[in-house]
C-alpha positions as CSV (number, residue, x, y, z in Angstrom):
1,M,146.9,72.6,-35.3
2,E,148.6,75.9,-36.2
3,L,148.3,79.2,-34.5
4,S,145.9,80.4,-37.2
5,D,143.6,77.5,-36.4
6,Y,143.4,78.5,-32.8
7,I,142.7,82.1,-33.7
8,R,140.0,80.9,-36.1
9,I,138.4,78.9,-33.3
10,L,138.4,81.9,-31.0
11,R,136.9,84.1,-33.7
12,K,134.3,81.6,-34.6
13,N,133.2,80.9,-31.0
14,W,133.8,84.4,-29.5
15,L,130.1,84.7,-28.5
16,V,130.2,81.5,-26.5
17,I,133.4,82.5,-24.8
18,V,132.1,86.0,-24.0
19,V,128.8,84.6,-22.7
20,L,130.4,82.0,-20.4
21,T,132.9,84.5,-19.2
22,L,130.1,86.9,-18.2
23,V,128.2,83.9,-16.6
24,G,131.3,83.2,-14.5
25,L,131.7,86.8,-13.6
26,G,128.0,87.0,-12.7
27,A,128.1,83.9,-10.6
28,A,131.0,85.2,-8.7
29,A,129.3,88.5,-8.2
30,G,126.1,86.9,-7.0
31,Y,128.0,84.7,-4.6
32,S,129.9,87.6,-3.2
33,L,126.8,89.8,-2.7
34,T,124.8,87.1,-1.1
35,R,127.4,86.2,1.5
36,T,127.3,87.7,5.0
37,P,130.4,89.9,5.6
38,I,132.8,88.3,8.1
39,Y,135.2,90.4,10.2
40,E,138.5,89.0,11.7
41,S,140.3,90.3,14.8
42,S,143.5,89.0,16.3
43,S,145.1,89.1,19.7
44,T,148.7,88.1,20.5
45,V,150.0,86.3,23.6
46,F,153.6,86.0,24.6
47,V,154.7,82.8,26.4
48,S,157.7,82.9,28.8
49,T,159.2,81.0,31.7
50,Q,159.6,82.5,35.2
51,A,162.3,80.2,36.7
52,G,166.0,80.4,36.2
53,G,168.6,82.9,36.9
54,T,171.6,81.6,35.0
55,A,172.0,81.6,31.2
56,A,171.8,77.8,31.1
57,E,168.6,77.9,33.1
58,L,167.1,80.5,30.8
59,Q,168.1,78.5,27.7
60,Q,166.6,75.5,29.2
61,G,163.4,77.4,29.9
62,S,163.3,78.8,26.4
63,N,163.6,75.3,24.9
64,F,160.9,74.1,27.2
65,T,158.6,76.9,26.1
66,Q,159.1,76.3,22.4
67,A,158.5,72.6,22.9
68,R,155.2,73.3,24.5
69,M,154.0,75.9,21.9
70,N,152.0,73.5,19.9
71,T,150.3,72.3,23.0
72,Y,149.3,75.8,24.0
73,V,148.0,76.5,20.4
74,G,145.9,73.5,20.6
75,L,144.4,74.6,24.0
76,V,142.9,77.8,22.4
77,T,139.9,75.9,20.9
78,T,139.3,73.6,23.9
79,P,136.3,74.0,26.3
80,V,138.7,74.8,29.2
81,V,139.6,78.1,27.4
82,L,136.3,78.8,25.5
83,N,133.8,78.2,28.3
84,P,135.0,81.0,30.5
85,V,134.8,83.3,27.5
86,I,131.2,82.3,26.7
87,A,130.3,82.9,30.3
88,D,132.0,86.3,30.6
89,L,130.6,87.7,27.3
90,D,127.2,85.9,27.7
91,L,127.4,84.6,24.1
92,G,124.6,82.0,24.6
93,I,126.4,79.3,22.6
94,T,128.5,76.3,23.4
95,A,132.2,75.8,23.0
96,A,131.6,73.4,20.0
97,E,129.6,76.2,18.2
98,L,132.3,78.8,19.0
99,K,135.2,76.6,18.0
100,P,134.8,77.0,14.1
101,D,135.1,80.7,14.4
102,V,138.4,80.6,16.5
103,S,141.9,79.8,15.2
104,A,145.3,80.0,16.7
105,S,148.8,79.9,15.2
106,S,152.4,80.3,16.2
107,A,155.4,80.9,13.9
108,L,158.3,78.4,13.9
109,N,160.9,79.1,16.7
110,S,158.6,81.8,18.2
111,T,156.9,82.0,21.5
112,L,154.1,84.2,20.3
113,I,150.6,82.8,19.9
114,T,148.1,84.7,17.6
115,V,144.4,84.1,18.4
116,T,142.1,85.0,15.5
117,V,138.3,85.2,15.8
118,S,135.8,85.5,12.9
119,D,132.4,87.0,13.4
120,P,129.8,89.1,11.4
121,D,130.1,91.8,14.1
122,P,133.6,93.4,14.1
123,V,133.3,94.6,17.8
124,R,132.2,91.2,19.0
125,A,135.0,89.5,17.1
126,A,137.5,91.8,18.9
127,D,136.0,91.2,22.3
128,I,136.0,87.4,21.9
129,A,139.7,87.5,20.7
130,N,140.7,89.5,23.7
131,A,138.7,87.3,26.1
132,I,140.2,84.1,24.6
133,A,143.7,85.5,25.0
134,A,143.0,86.3,28.7
135,S,141.4,82.9,29.3
136,L,144.4,81.1,27.7
137,S,146.8,83.2,29.9
138,A,144.9,82.0,33.0
139,A,144.4,78.4,31.9
140,V,147.9,77.5,31.0
141,P,149.6,78.2,34.4
142,Q,146.9,76.1,36.1
143,L,147.6,73.2,33.8
144,E,151.3,73.3,33.9
145,P,153.0,71.5,37.0
146,E,154.0,73.8,39.8
147,A,157.6,74.7,40.7
148,A,159.2,73.9,44.1
149,D,157.9,77.3,45.4
150,G,154.3,76.5,44.3
151,T,154.3,78.9,41.3
152,S,153.9,78.0,37.6
153,P,157.0,78.0,35.5
154,I,155.1,79.4,32.5
155,R,153.7,82.8,32.2
156,L,151.5,84.1,29.3
157,S,151.1,87.8,28.7
158,R,148.8,89.5,26.2
159,V,151.1,91.8,24.1
160,S,148.6,92.9,21.4
161,D,144.9,93.6,21.9
162,A,142.4,92.8,19.2
163,Q,140.8,95.9,17.5
164,P,137.5,95.9,15.5
165,A,138.2,95.4,11.8
166,L,137.3,98.3,9.4
167,K,136.5,96.0,6.4
168,P,135.4,92.4,6.1
169,S,137.9,89.7,5.5
170,S,135.3,87.7,3.5
171,P,133.9,87.5,1.0
172,N,137.0,88.8,-0.9
173,V,135.0,90.4,-3.8
174,P,137.9,91.3,-6.1
175,L,139.4,87.8,-5.8
176,N,136.0,86.2,-6.3
177,L,135.3,88.2,-9.4
178,A,138.7,87.5,-10.8
179,L,138.4,83.8,-10.2
180,G,134.8,83.7,-11.6
181,T,136.0,85.5,-14.8
182,L,139.0,83.1,-15.2
183,V,136.8,80.0,-14.7
184,G,134.2,81.3,-17.1
185,L,136.9,82.2,-19.7
186,A,138.5,78.8,-19.4
187,L,135.2,77.0,-19.7
188,G,134.3,79.0,-22.8
189,I,137.6,78.3,-24.5
190,G,137.3,74.6,-23.6
191,I,133.8,74.4,-25.0
192,A,135.0,76.2,-28.2
193,V,137.8,73.7,-28.7
194,L,135.4,70.8,-28.0
195,R,132.9,72.1,-30.5
196,T,135.5,72.4,-33.1
197,T,136.9,69.0,-32.4
198,L,133.4,67.4,-32.6
199,D,132.4,69.5,-35.7
200,N,132.0,67.0,-38.6
201,R,131.4,69.7,-41.3
202,V,133.8,70.6,-44.0
203,R,134.2,74.3,-43.5
204,T,137.6,75.2,-45.0
205,P,139.7,74.2,-48.0
206,R,142.2,72.6,-45.7
207,D,139.5,70.2,-44.4
208,A,138.6,69.2,-48.0
209,E,142.3,68.8,-49.0
210,Q,143.0,66.5,-46.1
211,I,140.1,64.2,-47.1
212,T,140.4,64.3,-50.9
213,N,144.1,64.8,-51.4
214,A,143.1,67.1,-54.3
215,P,143.8,70.8,-54.8
216,A,141.3,73.5,-54.3
217,I,140.7,75.2,-57.6
218,G,138.1,77.8,-56.6
219,A,135.7,79.1,-54.0
220,I,132.3,80.6,-54.6
221,A,130.9,83.0,-52.1
222,Y,127.4,82.4,-50.6
223,D,124.8,84.6,-52.2
224,T,121.4,85.0,-50.6
225,K,119.9,85.9,-54.0
226,A,121.4,82.8,-55.8
227,K,118.0,81.4,-56.5
228,E,116.9,84.7,-58.1
229,R,120.0,85.0,-60.3
230,P,121.6,81.6,-60.7
231,L,123.5,82.7,-63.8
232,I,125.5,85.3,-62.0
233,V,128.2,85.6,-64.6
234,H,125.6,86.4,-67.2
235,A,123.3,88.5,-65.0
236,D,125.9,90.5,-63.0
237,P,129.4,90.0,-64.5
238,L,130.8,92.7,-62.2
239,S,129.8,91.1,-58.9
240,P,132.4,89.5,-56.6
241,R,130.6,86.1,-57.1
242,A,131.0,86.4,-60.8
243,E,134.6,87.2,-60.3
244,S,135.0,84.0,-58.3
245,F,133.9,82.0,-61.3
246,R,136.4,83.8,-63.5
247,A,139.1,82.9,-60.9
248,L,137.8,79.3,-61.1
249,R,138.1,79.5,-64.9
250,T,141.7,80.6,-64.6
251,N,142.7,77.9,-62.1
252,L,141.0,75.3,-64.3
253,Q,143.3,76.1,-67.2
254,F,146.4,75.3,-65.1
255,L,145.3,71.8,-64.4
256,D,147.4,69.2,-66.1
257,M,145.0,66.6,-67.4
258,G,147.2,65.0,-70.0
259,G,146.0,67.2,-72.9
260,R,142.3,66.5,-72.3
261,A,139.8,69.0,-71.1
262,S,136.6,67.2,-70.3
263,F,135.3,67.4,-66.8
264,V,132.5,65.9,-64.8
265,I,131.3,68.4,-62.2
266,T,129.5,66.6,-59.3
267,S,129.1,66.8,-55.6
268,S,128.6,64.5,-52.6
269,I,125.0,65.2,-51.9
270,P,122.3,67.2,-53.6
271,S,121.9,71.0,-53.2
272,E,125.6,71.8,-53.1
273,G,125.4,74.1,-56.1
274,K,127.0,71.9,-58.7
275,S,124.6,72.8,-61.6
276,T,124.9,76.6,-61.1
277,T,128.7,76.1,-60.7
278,T,128.9,74.2,-64.0
279,I,126.8,76.6,-65.9
280,N,128.5,79.8,-64.6
281,L,131.9,78.2,-65.3
282,A,130.9,77.3,-68.8
283,I,129.7,80.9,-69.4
284,A,133.0,82.3,-68.0
285,L,135.0,80.0,-70.2
286,A,133.0,81.1,-73.3
287,D,133.5,84.7,-72.4
288,A,137.3,84.1,-72.5
289,G,137.0,82.9,-76.1
290,K,136.9,79.1,-75.3
291,R,134.7,76.9,-77.3
292,V,132.7,75.1,-74.6
293,A,130.3,72.2,-74.8
294,L,128.0,72.0,-71.8
295,L,126.3,68.6,-71.3
296,D,123.5,67.9,-68.9
297,T,124.4,64.4,-67.8
298,D,122.1,64.5,-64.8
299,L,119.6,62.1,-66.3
300,R,117.6,61.9,-63.1
301,K,116.9,65.5,-62.2
302,P,118.2,67.7,-65.0
303,K,118.5,71.4,-64.3
304,V,120.6,72.9,-67.1
305,A,117.7,73.5,-69.5
306,E,115.6,75.1,-66.8
307,Y,118.4,77.5,-65.7
308,L,119.3,78.4,-69.3
309,G,115.7,78.8,-70.4
310,I,116.0,76.4,-73.3
311,E,113.9,73.5,-74.5
312,G,115.1,70.3,-72.8
313,G,112.6,67.7,-73.9
314,V,115.1,66.3,-76.4
315,G,118.7,65.9,-75.7
316,L,121.5,63.6,-74.6
317,T,119.2,60.6,-74.0
318,D,117.9,60.7,-77.5
319,V,121.5,60.9,-78.9
320,L,122.7,57.9,-76.9
321,I,119.9,55.7,-78.0
322,G,120.3,56.8,-81.6
323,R,117.0,58.6,-81.9
324,A,118.6,62.0,-82.7
325,R,121.9,63.5,-83.8
326,V,124.0,65.9,-81.7
327,G,123.4,68.7,-84.2
328,D,119.6,68.3,-83.9
329,V,119.6,68.9,-80.1
330,M,122.8,70.8,-79.3
331,L,122.1,74.5,-79.2
332,P,124.2,77.7,-79.0
333,W,123.4,79.9,-76.1
334,G,123.9,83.6,-75.2
335,G,125.7,84.7,-78.3
336,R,128.8,83.1,-77.1
337,S,130.9,80.1,-78.2
338,L,128.9,78.0,-75.8
339,Y,126.8,75.0,-76.9
340,V,124.4,73.2,-74.7
341,L,123.2,69.6,-74.9
342,P,120.2,69.2,-72.6
343,A,119.5,65.9,-70.8
344,G,116.3,65.0,-72.7
345,K,113.8,62.7,-71.3
346,V,114.6,60.9,-68.1
347,P,115.4,57.2,-69.0
348,P,114.9,54.2,-66.8
349,N,118.6,53.2,-67.0
350,P,120.7,56.4,-66.5
351,S,123.9,54.6,-65.3
352,E,123.9,52.2,-68.2
353,L,123.5,55.0,-70.7
354,L,126.3,57.1,-69.2
355,G,128.7,54.2,-69.1
356,S,127.9,53.0,-72.6
357,R,130.2,53.0,-75.6
358,Q,128.0,55.7,-77.2
359,M,128.7,58.1,-74.4
360,S,132.5,57.5,-74.7
361,T,132.3,58.0,-78.4
362,L,130.3,61.2,-78.0
363,L,132.8,62.6,-75.5
364,E,135.7,61.8,-77.7
365,A,134.0,63.6,-80.6
366,L,133.2,66.7,-78.5
367,E,136.8,66.8,-77.1
368,R,138.2,67.1,-80.6
369,D,136.2,70.1,-81.6
370,F,135.7,72.0,-78.3
371,D,138.3,73.5,-76.0
372,V,136.4,72.4,-72.9
373,V,133.7,69.9,-72.3
374,L,131.7,70.2,-69.0
375,C,129.3,67.6,-67.8
376,D,126.8,68.4,-65.0
377,A,126.4,65.0,-63.3
378,P,124.3,63.8,-60.3
379,P,125.7,63.6,-56.8
380,L,128.1,60.7,-56.0
381,L,126.6,59.3,-52.9
382,P,123.0,58.7,-54.0
383,V,123.8,57.2,-57.4
384,T,126.9,56.0,-59.3
385,D,126.3,58.0,-62.5
386,A,129.0,60.6,-61.9
387,A,131.6,58.0,-60.9
388,I,130.9,56.0,-64.1
389,L,131.0,59.0,-66.3
390,A,134.2,60.3,-64.7
391,R,136.1,57.4,-66.1
392,A,135.4,58.5,-69.6
393,T,136.5,62.1,-69.0
394,S,139.8,63.7,-68.0
395,G,138.7,64.0,-64.4
396,A,136.0,65.1,-61.9
397,L,135.5,68.4,-60.2
398,L,133.9,68.0,-56.8
399,V,131.7,70.8,-55.5
400,V,131.8,71.0,-51.7
401,A,129.3,73.2,-49.9
402,A,131.1,74.9,-47.0
403,G,129.5,74.2,-43.6
404,R,126.9,71.8,-45.2
405,T,128.8,68.8,-46.4
406,T,130.1,66.5,-43.7
407,K,133.5,65.0,-43.6
408,H,132.0,61.5,-43.8
409,Q,130.0,62.4,-46.9
410,L,133.1,64.0,-48.6
411,T,135.1,60.9,-47.8
412,G,132.4,58.6,-49.3
413,A,132.3,60.7,-52.5
414,A,136.1,60.7,-52.9
415,E,136.2,56.9,-52.3
416,A,133.5,56.4,-55.0
417,L,135.7,58.0,-57.6
418,V,138.8,56.1,-56.4
419,T,136.8,52.8,-56.6
420,V,136.1,53.1,-60.3
421,G,139.5,54.4,-61.1
422,A,138.4,58.0,-61.9
423,K,140.7,61.0,-61.3
424,L,139.6,63.7,-59.0
425,A,141.1,66.8,-60.6
426,G,140.2,69.1,-57.7
427,F,137.4,70.5,-55.7
428,V,135.4,73.8,-55.6
429,M,134.2,75.2,-52.3
430,S,130.7,76.6,-52.7
431,M,128.4,78.6,-50.4
432,V,131.5,80.0,-48.6
433,P,130.3,82.4,-45.9
434,T,130.9,86.1,-46.6
435,R,131.3,87.0,-42.9
436,G,133.2,85.4,-40.0
437,P,136.5,83.5,-39.6
438,D,135.6,81.2,-42.5
439,S,134.5,84.0,-44.7
440,Y,135.1,84.1,-48.5
441,Y,136.8,87.4,-48.4
442,A,139.1,86.6,-45.4
443,A,140.1,83.2,-46.6
444,Y,140.4,83.8,-50.4
445,G,141.3,87.4,-50.6
446,Y,138.5,88.6,-53.0
447,G,137.5,91.6,-51.0
448,Y,138.0,94.2,-53.7
449,G,135.0,96.3,-52.5
450,Y,132.8,96.0,-55.6
451,G,129.8,98.2,-55.3
452,Y,128.0,97.6,-58.5
453,G,124.4,96.7,-58.8
454,Y,123.4,93.7,-60.8
455,R,121.3,93.4,-63.9
456,E,118.5,90.9,-63.5
457,A,118.5,88.3,-66.2
458,P,115.1,87.5,-67.8
459,A,113.6,84.4,-66.4
460,K,112.6,83.2,-69.9
461,P,114.2,83.9,-73.3
462,S,112.6,86.5,-75.6
463,R,110.5,85.4,-78.6
464,K,113.4,86.4,-80.9
465,E,115.9,84.4,-78.8
466,A,113.6,81.4,-78.6
467,K,113.0,81.6,-82.4
468,R,116.7,81.9,-83.1
469,R,117.4,78.8,-80.9
470,R,114.7,76.7,-82.6
471,T,115.9,77.7,-86.1
472,A,119.6,77.3,-85.3
473,P,121.4,75.2,-87.9
474,V,121.8,71.6,-86.9
475,A,124.7,69.3,-87.5
476,T,125.2,65.7,-88.1
477,V,127.0,63.4,-85.8
478,P,128.3,59.9,-86.1
479,D,125.6,57.2,-85.9
480,V,126.7,55.5,-82.8
481,P,125.4,52.0,-82.2
482,N,122.7,51.3,-79.7
483,V,124.7,48.6,-78.0
484,V,128.1,48.6,-76.4
485,D,129.1,45.1,-77.3
486,G,130.8,45.8,-80.6
487,P,134.3,47.3,-81.1
488,A,134.6,51.1,-81.1
489,S,135.1,52.6,-84.5
490,D,137.2,55.6,-85.4
491,V,135.5,58.7,-84.2
492,P,135.2,61.5,-86.8
493,T,135.4,65.1,-85.9
494,L,132.3,67.3,-85.7
495,D,133.7,69.6,-88.4
496,E,133.9,66.6,-90.8
497,L,130.2,66.0,-90.0
498,G,129.1,69.5,-90.7
499,F,129.0,70.9,-87.1
500,D,131.3,74.0,-87.5
501,T,131.2,75.7,-84.1
502,R,132.9,78.8,-85.5
503,R,130.3,79.2,-88.2
504,E,127.5,78.6,-85.8
505,A,128.9,81.3,-83.4
506,R,129.2,83.8,-86.2
507,Q,125.7,83.1,-87.5
508,A,124.3,83.4,-83.9
509,D,126.1,86.8,-83.5
510,R,124.6,88.1,-86.8
511,E,121.1,87.0,-85.8
512,S,121.3,88.6,-82.3
């Protein structure tokens, strides 16, 4: 992962990180506020020897004292020292109960013993520390062996009296708050990384590129009003979403498909926006002066005729079975050089029809007289129609819904194309978020600040438009056979068969 990936993870999960950091801070604050303040007081005792007048004797006494320091430190928490303190101060507890609040220490090569007492009452803590120091000073000489003159060789003197503490030693509120914040922050970042690692959705073009090994040729921003205005290039050509389709059109023209320009546009699963992407791309290509043939090859749930507001009862199915000619059912649309072939009636054998010799012949004929041929096909995972059809075209364009398609689904769709030997020309990211770290504007640089309103396209064509479409001149197409067994014949051009797209476009412009 690169630095930008980590930054995107933090931006994407900032709310989780902030919440957990605040939870950690709150937990530390709650713990600190509910703890009883504890005060510490310390008293210091000096240990020395009383015998010896020469330097050698003094050195020997000093070594003896240092060797016994650990023993004296250990005596501080024993009953022999604590019981007199309990009795003198009338504490009302046992030595075992007092022991946890008492500690003693001595620095290396030092003869000083520091006695520290912790207690909720600062005055009481100081009194106990001083009393323990006094008790230790009295107990040690009694325990050590006497000298020849009957005196103890060890003497303990209290050199520093304990004073009541002005502020509690615990809880350490600043330290607790800092630790709680750091723990919460670390937990939040850990959960953010874990969520990203376990996320199985395709959210960025990089995710799709790693799976498909195909280039990203476009990205379509998510539009909450997409259902109200699916033909955005026609309804609101100045909107950023319409601009994204024009960018897709430009990128499509740079694909090297071996001189062919017929594409199957499909997706992994339904509802990824493949039909609206196909139609808007066709309109954008026609606006650029390209002669475009738009085929609705989704023979299971056709949508092109519904979106374009044209009659779709007769179409591709009738052409493939020899019931109609292309010119009888292929209609110009929108006063552009765009011609639409609806799906027609839903057949019982869509896969067989799309993989038949008739379909290949029809595509070859359309490729000769149109600059671009676009086929709106069903999703790849539920059915095999798109994979079969992709073999007869120059390649497939895979629409991937950002944040909706899983990596497993996209892998299955790419493998379906590879299995049949079809070429995946590229993929188009759809429904890209407009906000956040994966946003359309941040990732693809289309934030030009358009502020134009949109013109709502009519849901249904006007009477004049409908009449013009019904009375549009028809053309003849080759009589393709109804079976695929026989050898393929030479495919004549549509111009030779009376389907002059330039003439049809000029006539449509005059009538409109």
